[in-house]
N, C-alpha and C positions, 0 to 999 in steps of 0.2 A: 672664625670657627666653621661657619656654614660653608664658606668657600672651600675649606680643606675637605670637608665631608662630601661636597659636590664633586671635587676632583676624584675623590675615592669612588664615587658612583661610576664615573666614566672609566676609571682604572679597572674596577671590578668587572664592568661590562666587557671591557676589552680582554681582560685576562681569562674570563670564563665565557668567551663568545660561543663555544660549542654548546655549553649547558644553557646559556641564554637563548640560543636559537631553538633548541629542543623544547624548552619551556614555552617559548613564544608560539611554536607550532602546535603544542598541546592546547594552549588557550585558543589559538586561532581555529583549531578543529572544532572545539566546543561551540564557539561563536558562529562558525559557518553552519553547523547543523542546526543550531537554534534559529538563526536568521532565515536559513533556507527552508526549513520545515514549516515554520510559522508563516513565512512569506508566501509559500505555495498555498497553504490553507486559506489565508486571508485573501489572496488573489482570486482563488476559485469561488470563495464565498461572496466576495464583492461583485464579481462578474455575474454570478447567478442572481443575487438579489437585485442588482441594477437591471439586468435583462428581464427578470420576471416582472418587475414593477413597470418598466417601460412598455412591455408588450402585454400588460394586463393578463398575466397568466391566471387561468381559472383556479377556483378553489375546489370545485366538485365537477364530476363527470357522470354521465349515465348513458347507457346504450339500450335501444329497444329494437324490435323487429321492424315496426312501422307504426308511427303515431301521427295523427292529424295535427295541423298547426293550431286548430281550435283549442288544443290542450295547453298551449302556452299561457293562456290567461290564468287558469287554475294553478299552474306551476309557479308563475311569478307572484301569486298571492300567498305562497307559503311564507310564514314568518321567518325572517332572516335571509331570504333570497334577495340579493341586491339587483342582479340582472341575470337573464337567461339567454343563451345563444343556441338556436337550433341549427343543425347541420345534417348533411348527408355524407357519411364516411363509408367507403367501400374498399375492400381489397381487390386489386387488379393484377393483371399480368402485363409486363412490358415486352413488346416485340422488338428485340435488339439483336439484329443479326451478327454484330461484332462480338457477341458473347456466346461461347459454347454452353454456358450454364443458363438455366432459366432465371429470369429476373422478376421478382415479385415486387409489388408496389402497393401504395395506398393513395387513394384520391380523396381529397377533402374539399367540400364546397365552401366558397367564400361569398358572403352577402355583399350587397351593393355598398353598404357603409362599413367596409372592412377597416377603415382607419379608426373606428371607435369600437370594434369588436373585441371580444375576449380572444386570447391566444393570437395576438396580432402577428401577422406574417411580415417579416422584415425583408425588404428587397435589397440584396447585396449588389446585384448587377442587373442591367436591363430596366424594364418598366413594369408597371402594374398591368394586370389583365383588364380588358374592356368587357364588363359584365354583359354587354349586349351581343358579344361575339361568342359563338359556340365552340370555336376551335383554338382558344388560347388557354395556356396553363402556365403556372409557375412550377419550378422544380427545385427540390432541395439542392443546395450548393454542393454538398458532399458527393452526391451521386454525379452531378454535372462535372465536377472537377476530376473525378475518377475516370470519366470517359471523354473528357474534353468537349463537353456540350456548351455551346455559346447561345446567347439570346438570338432569337429568330431561327434557330435550328428546328427541325421537325422531330417528333417522337411518336411512335405508334403504340397505342395502348389498347388492350382487349378489355372492353367494358361490357359486362353482362353478356359475354359470348360474342360481341361484335367488335371488329377491329376499327379503330378510329385514329386518325392522325391529327396531332395537335401542333401548334406553333408555340415554341417556348418563348414566352414574353420576357421572363427574367429568372434569375437564380435567387432563391430565397431561403429563409431560415425561420423556424417557428419554435417557441419555447416547449412545445409538446414533443419535439424531436431533437432536443439538444443531444440526447443519446439515441442515435438512429439505428436501432436494432429491429429486425423483422420479428413479428410475434413468435414467441417461443424460443428465440435465439438468445444466448447469454452475452453475445458479443456483437458490436455494430459492424455491419458489412456494407461499406459504401459502394461496392461494385455490383451487388446483386439485390439491393433493396433501394427503392426510390419512393419519395413522397411527392405527390402532385397536388396543386391547389387549382381548382377550376371554378368558373362562375356557377353560382347557385342554380341557375336555370339549366345550364348545360349538364351538370352532374345529375340533377334530379330527373331530367328527361332520359338520360342514359339508363337509369335504373328504375324507371317507372315510379318515381317518388314525388310526382308533382303534388304540391299542397301538403307534403308530409315530410317527416324527418326520421332519422334513426340514431342520431347522436345529439347529446346536449352538453353544454358547458355552462357552469354557473359561477357567479361571484357571490360571496357571502358577506353580509354586514358584519363589521367588527363586533366581537363579543357574542356572536350567535353560537348555539349549540349544534355542532356538526352531526353528532349521532341522531339528534331529533330530526334535523333537516333530512338526513339520509333516510330515516324511517318514513317520513312523510312522502319523499320522492318515490321510494319503493312501492308504497301503497298506491299512489296515483299511476305509476308506470306499469305495474304488474299486469293489468289487462292487455297491454300492448306489447307484451313480450319483453318486459324490462329485465335486464341482467344484473340489476343491483347497482345503486349509485356508489361512488367511491371518491375519496378525497385525494389530495396530492401524494399522500404516503403510498398509495397504491397505483398512482399513475406511472406507467412503465419507465418513461424517460427520467422523471424526477426521482423514482425509486433508485435507479442505478446511480444517478448523480448524488443523491443523499447518502447512499452507501459509501461512495468514494470520499465525500466530504467528512463523514463520520470517521472513516479510517484515517484520513489526513489529520483530522483534529486529534485523534488518539496518538498518532505518530508524532504530531507537532508538539504534543505535551510529553509523551513518554520518552521518546528517543533523546531529545535534548536534556531531559532530566537525568537519564542514564549517563550521558556524556558529561554533563556538568558535575554529577555526583562523583563519577570516576575522576574527573579533572580536579575537583576540590580535594579528594583524598590524596591523589598523586602529588598535587602541588604542595599540600601540607607536608607530605613526606619528603619531597625533593627539596623544597625551600627550607624546611626545618633542618634537614641535615646540612644544607649549605650554610645556614647561619651558625649551626653548632661547630662547623669546621672553622669558623672565624671567631670563636669565643675568645681566643687570646687577643685578637685585634680589638674586640669590643672592650675587654678588660683593660687593655693599654689605654684606650681612649678615655675610659672612666678614670683611670689613675692620673691621667693628664688633666683632669678637671672638666671633661665634656659631660654635660648633663644627659640624663637618660632620654629625654624627649627628642633632642636633635639626633641622637644615635638611632632611635626608633624611626624618626622621619627619614633618616638616611636610607634605611632598608625599604621603607615605603616608596621612596623615590626610585630605588633600584627596581622594585617590581612594577612601579608605575611606568617606567620606560618600556619594560617588557610588555605590559598590558596595552600600552598605547600602540606599539608596533603590531601586537597580536590583534588588536581590535580593528585596525585599518585593514589588515589582511583578511581577517574573518568576515568583516562586513562586505568587502569586495567579493570574496569567494561565495558568501551567502547569497549575494545578488545574482552571481552566475549560476549558482545551484537553483535558485528560484526560476530563473529564465530557462534553464535546461528542463526542469520538471514541467513548466508550462508549455514548452515546445513539444514535449511528449504527450501532454494532455490535449493539445489542440486538435489532432485527428480523432481523439476519443470523444471529447465533448465539444459540440459545435456551437460556440457562442459567436455572435457578430464581432465581439471584441473580447479577447482574453489577454489582458495586460497585467504586468506585475504591479501589485499593490502591497507595499510593505509599510505599515504604519511606523511613524517615527519612534514610537516607544519600544519597538522590537529591538533595533540595534542598541538603544539606550539601556534596555534591561540586560541584553547580552554583555555589554561593556561593564555594567554594574556587577553582574554575576562573576565575570572573569576577574575584576578588580577585587571583589570580596574573596574569591578563591585564593588568589595570589597573596593578597594582603594578610589574610588570616594565617597562611602558612608561614610567612616571614615573622609576623608580630608574635605569634605564639612562642616561637623559639627565642626571639630577641628578649621577650619578657622573662623567660626562664634564665637566660644568661645574665640579664641585667640585675636579677635578684641576688646573684653571687657577689661576694666581695672581690674586688680586683685581684687580690693576691691568690684567691682560690681559682678564679676564672682563668688566670694566666697559666695555671697548670693544666695539662691535657687531661681530658676525662680518662679515668682509669677503669679499664674493663674488669669484670669479675675474675677471680682466680679459678683457673680450670687446668689442673695438672693432669688429671686422668679422665679418660672417656671409656666407659664400660670396662673399667678395671685395667685398661691398657695405658702404660706410661708412654707419654708422647715426647718427641724431640722438640727442639726449640722452635723450629718453623711451624710444626704442627700445632704447638701450643698457641702460637700467635694467631693462627687461622681459627682455632677453636675459640680462643678468647674473643676474637672479633665477632663470632657468631653467638656463642652462648653467654659470653660476658655482658653483652648488651642485648638482652632478649627482646625488649620492646622495639629497638631499632631494627633488629633482624626480622621480627614478625612484620613490622610495617613494610620493610623492603620486600619480603616474600609476598605479602598481600598486594603490593603495588605491581610486582611482576605478574602475579596471578590475574589481576584485572585486565592486563593487556590481552590475554587469551580470549575472553568473551567479546571484547571489542572487535577482534579480528573475525571471530566466528559470526558475529552479528552482521558483518558485511558479506562473508563468504557463503553463508548457509542458503542465501536466496537461490543460488544455482541448484542446490540440492532440492529445494522446495519446488522450483519450476520443473525439474526433471521428474519429480514424484507426481506432481499434478498432471503432467502430460501422460505419464505411464498409467496412472490409476484411472483418470477420466476417459482418456481417448484410446487406451489399449485394453483395459480390463473391464470397464463398465460399458462405454460406448464402443462396441466392437464392430459396428457397421461402417462401411465406407461412405455411405450416403443415407440421408433421411429425406424421403419424398413426402411433402405436405400436400394433401388433396384440397381442392376448393371446398368440399363439404364431405360429410361422412358418407362412405360408399360401401356397398356390399363386399364381402370377402373376395369375390372374384377379381377385384382390382389388384389384389396381391398376386394372384396367379398371372394376370396380364403383365404385370411388371416383371415377374419371375421369368416370363417367356422371352424377354428381350435378350438377344445374343450377348453373352459376356456376363450376365447376372448369374451369380453362383448360388445365392440364397436370398429369400425375401420373407420378411416377417411383418405382419400387420400390427398396428397399435391404435389405440383410441385415446385421443386427448380431448378432455372436456373442461371448459372453464368452470371452476368451482370455488366456493368459499368454505373454508374449514373453520369450525367454531368449537372452542373449548371454554365454556363459561363466557367471560367478557372478552376473551382473546380471539381474534379472527385473523385469517390470512387468505388472500385471494391468489390462485395459481391455476396452472393447467394440470389437472389430475390425469395421470397417464395409466391406461389399461394395457397390460402386457399379457402375452401368452404364458401359461404356467411353465412351459418347457422352452421359453425364449432363450436364444443363444446370442443374439446380436445386441440386446440391451440386458445387461446382467447386473442387477443391484448386488452390492457387496457390503459385508460387515466391516467393522473397524480393523479387523485383522485380515481384510481383503478376501475372506471366504465368501463364495457365492451364497446368496440367500434365495430360497425358493419363493415364488409368488404364492401367497396363501389363496386357498379357494374362496374364503371369505375373510374379510378384514382388510386393513390398509397398512402399507409400509411408509414410514416417514424418514426423511433424512434427520440425522441427530440434531442439527441446528434448528430445523423447523419444529421438531418435538420440543426443544428447549424454548423456542419462541412461543409455542402454544401452551407450554407447561404440562405436557402429557408424557406418558411413558408406556411401554408395552403393557397391555391389559386395560389401559384407559379407554373410555368411550369418547368418540369424536363425532360431532354433528357435521354433516356435509350438505350444503345447498348447491345443487347443480344449476348453473346459470345458462344452460342451453336447453333447447327442446321444450319439454313440458315443465321445466323448473321444479323437479322433484327434490325432496329432502329426505335424508335418512340418518340414522345413528349407527355407527360402525365402530368396531373395536380396533385399536392399534395393535397389530400383530407383531411388529418388530421395528427395529431401527436400522437404517442403512447409512453408509458413510460415503459422502461425495464431496468434491471440491468446487463444483460449479452449481450455484444456485440452491434454492430450496425446492425439493421435489417430493412428490407423493405417488405411490404406485399401488395398484390393485389388479386383480384378475380381470382381463378384458371382458369375459362373459358376464362377470358380476357387475362391471361398470355399465355394460350395455343393458343389463337387466334393470339397474337403477334408472337408466334413461328410458326404460320401457321400450327398448328396441332389441333387435337380434342381429348378430353377425355383421356389425358395421365397423369399419376402420376409418381413421382420419389421416393416418400417415403410415408409411411403409419404410422399414429399414432394409437396406440392400448391402449385400456382400458381392463385390464385382471382381472380375479379372482385371488386374491393373494394366494388362496389355491392350485392353479394349475400351478403356475409358474415353478415348477420343471419339468413339462412335456412340457410347452409352449416354454421355451427358447431353449432346445435341438431340438425341432421340427423346430424352425425358423432357427437354424444353419445348418440344413440338406438341406434346399431349395437352389438350385444353383443360382437362380435369386436374392437372397438376398446378398447384399454386406456387410452389417453389421447391428447390432442392438444396439441402444443406450438405455440403461435401466435406468430409473430415479433413482432407488435405488442405482445403481452402480455409476451414475453420482454424486449423493449426497455423496456417500462414497469418491469419488475422491475429491470432493469439500472440504469435511471434512478433508481429509488427506493432501491436498496440499495447497489450498487457506487458509483454517482456520489456519493451522500451522503457515503460514507467518504472518497472522493478529494477532494471539494470542500472539506471541512473542513481537510484538510491543505494543500490548494492555497491557500485563503484565508489561512491562518495564514502560510505561507511567503511568499506575495505581499506581505502586509502588512509582514512583517519585512524582506523584501527592499527594500521602499519606504523603510522606516525607515533601513536601512543606506545606501541611495543618498543620501537627503536628508542624513543625518547626516555622511557622509563629505565630500560636496561642501560643505556648509555649514561644517564645521570647517576644511577646506582653505582656503576663502575667508576665514573669520574670522581664522584664525591668520596667514594671509598678510598681512592688514591689520595685525594686531598687531605682526608682525615688522618691517614697513616703514613704520609710522606716522610715525616721525621723518623718514625720507626724503621721504615724501609731504607732510608739513607744511612741510618745507624748500622743496619745489617750489612750494607754494602761496604762501609768503612771497616767493619769487623772481618771482611773477607768473603762474605757470601757472594755468589755469582749473580748476574742479572737474572738468569733463568730461575734460580732458587728464590730470589726476592719477589719477582713478578708472580710466581706460582702461588704465593700466599694470598694475594688479592684475587687471582684467577680462581683459586680454590674456593674462596669465600663466595664469589659470584656464581660459580658452578653449583655449589650446594644450594644456594638460595634459588637459583633458576630451577633446579630439579625438584625442590620442594614446592615451588610455585605452580609448576605445570599441572599436577593432579588437581590442585584446588581450582585452577583456572578452567580446566576441562570440565570439571563437575559443575561449576557455577555457570558455564556457558549455556548448557541445556536449559537451566532454570531461567536465565535472563531472556533467552529467545522465547521460551514457552510463555513467560509472563507478558512480554510485549505483544505476542500474537494473540494471547488471551484477551487483551484489551481491545482488539479490533472489533468493529461493528460493521460487517459487510455481508449483505445477502447475496451479492453477485458471485463472489468466489471466496473460498477459504484457503488461506495459506497455511499448510501444515508445518508444525515444528519438527521438520525432518532434517537431521544433521548427519551427513555421511562420515565414515571413518576418514575419508580423504580430507574433508574440511577440518576435522579435529587435528589430523596429522599435519596439514599445512600450517594451521595456526600455531601448533607446537613448534614446528620447524622454524617458523619466522622468529619466534621468541628465542629459540636455541641459536639461530643464525645471528640475531642481534647480540646475544651473549657472547658468541664466538668473536664477532667483530669487535665488541667492546673489550674482550680479553686481549685481542691483538693490539688494540689501541693502548691498553694498560702496559703491555710489554714494551711498546714503542716509547711510552712516556717514562717508564722506569729506566729504560736504557739511556734516556737523555736527562735524568735528574742531575741538577747542579748540587752535588753533595754538600759543598761548603755553604751555599746559600740556604739550602733547606735546613741544615743543622743550626745555622745562625737564627733563622726566623721561626723554627719549629712550626712551619705552616704547611 
């Protein structure tokens, strides 16, 4: 008995190889997304945690203007402080003739016992510096690789206005610069930002900081209260120009990395859930109809004495073979997906090692979910058929009687088509919903191109309208703007003031660079959600919508501001409005008002430039020569970085989702058409014997499919926007916001793919009908 049913398994697999292939591809798609998304997240998380632990990544940081080392004793006595690491950290300029753009950098002092220090610097190539030598440095590997710098090469650095040449002892990496972005930049730039590590004595001498420090790192004892420790640190450091202590959540590199991990965690949970939910529904529909089409075979087996359990196991074996093949393919493709995502992340996040780490339970859960999805689809229908008496089950299911539609009397062929749709309403509804779900799966992959185009247009064309932003070494009088405006080829220049600040709304705080703009600014133009320009208020502050949500405020709310530069003043200011941006959390106010809060007048810290594109080859080198310029952010370069790093990550996910959306669309439509033919083969063969032509007979099924596809498209298009908005609403990312923008072209493409799959399936139906063996079909009623 078992052997007979086993032969039937292989016979069914062979006879329905097209349907088996599409079902397997559907399952493989869900497993691939599940394994790939979770594998990417777990690999990033494992690499971060391992690196942070091995390098003793600090728990807290604090910056001051200048503090004596005698202060280290009282600091280390604060309850909860496990260790404290004093340093000298300064922003510098790199004199690099090979670059037309100015290169900014940061130099960090390393103590003699660097192997036990916090934020341990890992040497990837070369050797450690000799603390007794004044002319040796380590350089971050990302910058070195961008310019082909090797150990023992020389590099010229402007330290405190003096040019000094160092020997590069080695290429290194630090947990503080896993995400190596220059201050104020939302994206890492390996070509125009460098990190250097030098001997403690050499760096201190260069900046007249002997016996002093301006930066601190702390490790904290487990279970300690970070808010209390931060308050104690701020109290002790305030007389020395303290800028406010902060923990890992506000450390720039870790903030960016945590944002991406939070987003990957959300996507690793949400996207596979969507795929498996769709797969379970579709497989229940497809396999349910497949079993229903064999109800007469099941009844015959029961009539011959086969028990229900072996028959049920037969269909479990059938889907088990499909699941096994799908699992192998899905796990392999999931591993490739993980490797591809990690390859895209390596230039973005600089870990000494970023290797794939997929826990064993991930593929196991994926296999279990696919087996549950396929098994439930088959067993539900088998159970319904097994409940029938053999004599009843041997008769084909009779559709409802539908002689008229909207008062119109139908001919025989039309009656058959309408009975197939209206006579079995549940089956028709399930088929329509199955076809409809193929549309959002396609949109989910295609809409990323729309989102990227929207992000670039809004942020870099409508808001950031300048061609370059020049950052000054310190706040300068407004005449600095006129000096830069006088450079040949500069068409417009606008001054801005950026001050490090902490915003407070009750217990919620956020640390950022508060930007002061001219009230009639044209090169930085905040905009509302509908992209209308928003005027800078004479008093008050503008917040990006996401930042306002983070702080729990709205227009009209009062917000406390602690300025962390200069005299460290504080003020309470009203939220005047909200602006909509896609990059970062930002806050804006009138530049004169910001200078007034700083108790200063007419100062700028950066300048936005509009330039003649024909003269950029002379403008950029000119800017790099000026000693008061710390760095220049050029829009075209930023767009190139965005294209190379952000786009590469998004594109991989988009291509994978689009491909699997296409598989789902084709698989659903093909199976709906193929099973429809299998269910009605006896009726169609009867019509052929009665004299109906091949075209007339095939048009019955094609008509069914066309009506279902046309009914499914509006449902799919409407649900697509909701699914995309829901998934993006689950993201937690302060670095950039992906808008739920779906173009008409994306909707049209998704609809055309489904229509194309329906047309191809219709042609296949016609081909199958033309080749029906009428005698065999009428004998088997199959």
